[in-house]
C-alpha positions as CSV (number, residue, x, y, z in Angstrom):
1,M,-20.0,180.5,20.7
2,K,-22.9,180.9,18.3
3,F,-26.4,179.5,19.0
4,I,-28.8,178.5,16.3
5,D,-32.6,178.4,16.8
6,L,-33.6,175.6,14.5
7,T,-37.2,176.3,15.1
8,S,-37.0,179.8,13.7
9,E,-37.8,180.7,10.0
10,E,-34.6,182.8,10.1
11,S,-32.4,180.1,10.5
12,S,-32.9,178.4,7.0
13,T,-29.6,179.7,5.7
14,E,-27.8,178.6,8.8
15,T,-29.2,175.2,8.8
16,T,-28.4,174.7,5.2
17,E,-24.7,175.0,6.1
18,L,-25.3,172.2,8.7
19,D,-26.4,169.8,6.0
20,R,-24.0,167.2,5.7
21,R,-25.5,164.9,3.2
22,Y,-23.0,163.5,0.7
23,F,-23.1,164.3,-2.9
24,P,-20.5,162.3,-5.0
25,S,-18.4,164.2,-7.7
26,D,-19.4,163.9,-11.2
27,H,-16.1,161.9,-11.8
28,L,-17.0,159.3,-9.1
29,I,-20.4,158.9,-10.6
30,Q,-19.0,158.3,-14.1
31,Q,-16.5,155.7,-12.5
32,V,-19.4,153.8,-10.8
33,R,-21.6,153.9,-14.1
34,E,-18.7,152.5,-16.0
35,I,-18.2,149.7,-13.7
36,L,-21.9,149.1,-13.7
37,D,-22.1,149.0,-17.5
38,Q,-19.0,146.6,-17.5
39,V,-20.8,144.2,-15.2
40,R,-24.1,144.4,-17.2
41,L,-22.3,143.6,-20.3
42,G,-19.7,140.8,-18.9
43,G,-21.8,139.4,-16.3
44,D,-20.3,136.9,-13.8
45,Q,-17.0,136.9,-15.4
46,V,-16.4,140.6,-15.2
47,L,-17.7,140.6,-11.5
48,L,-15.2,138.0,-10.5
49,Q,-12.5,140.1,-12.1
50,L,-13.5,143.2,-10.3
51,V,-13.9,141.4,-6.9
52,E,-10.3,140.3,-7.6
53,K,-9.2,143.7,-8.4
54,F,-10.8,145.8,-5.7
55,D,-11.2,143.2,-2.8
56,H,-8.1,141.2,-3.4
57,T,-10.0,138.0,-3.2
58,L,-10.9,135.1,-5.7
59,F,-14.2,133.7,-5.9
60,S,-15.8,131.0,-8.4
61,R,-18.9,131.5,-10.1
62,P,-20.9,128.9,-8.0
63,E,-19.7,130.8,-4.8
64,L,-21.7,134.0,-6.2
65,R,-25.0,132.3,-5.8
66,V,-26.9,132.7,-2.7
67,D,-29.9,130.4,-2.3
68,Q,-33.4,131.5,-1.0
69,H,-32.8,129.9,2.4
70,E,-29.9,132.2,3.0
71,I,-31.8,135.3,1.8
72,D,-34.6,134.5,4.0
73,K,-32.6,134.0,7.1
74,A,-30.5,137.1,6.4
75,V,-33.9,139.4,6.3
76,E,-35.0,137.5,9.4
77,N,-32.1,138.9,11.1
78,I,-32.4,142.5,9.9
79,G,-33.5,144.9,12.7
80,S,-36.4,147.4,12.2
81,G,-34.1,150.3,12.2
82,I,-31.9,148.8,9.5
83,R,-35.0,147.6,7.4
84,H,-36.3,151.4,7.8
85,A,-32.9,152.6,6.8
86,L,-32.9,150.4,3.6
87,A,-36.3,151.6,2.6
88,I,-35.1,155.3,2.7
89,A,-32.0,154.3,0.7
90,E,-34.0,152.5,-1.8
91,H,-36.5,155.5,-2.1
92,N,-33.5,157.9,-2.5
93,V,-31.7,155.9,-5.0
94,A,-34.8,155.4,-7.0
95,G,-35.5,159.0,-7.0
96,E,-32.1,159.8,-7.8
97,E,-32.1,157.6,-10.9
98,C,-35.4,159.1,-12.2
99,A,-33.8,162.6,-11.7
100,R,-30.8,161.5,-13.8
101,S,-32.8,159.7,-16.4
102,R,-34.8,162.9,-16.9
103,S,-31.7,165.2,-17.4
104,R,-30.2,163.0,-19.9
């Protein structure tokens, strides 16, 4: 068994190997980008088609609408841990999008 002292400066190479963050492939990123572009261009109609394709369910346009009361109620039910995780995710997505736009 190998023990790793995570407080040691010498363990930086070993801790890099332990990093399990997920980095999607370029192919997956391109697929998602194409779907988002389709929805931006085609709006609700394309969104409904994609929901049917991927989720195998049918929705109508009025069913997509979420009123403010439903949003407020959902927000009230989110625990602090989830709120914190969402804030981190939002920060990561914003940072990733900025990095991608600079590299284009």
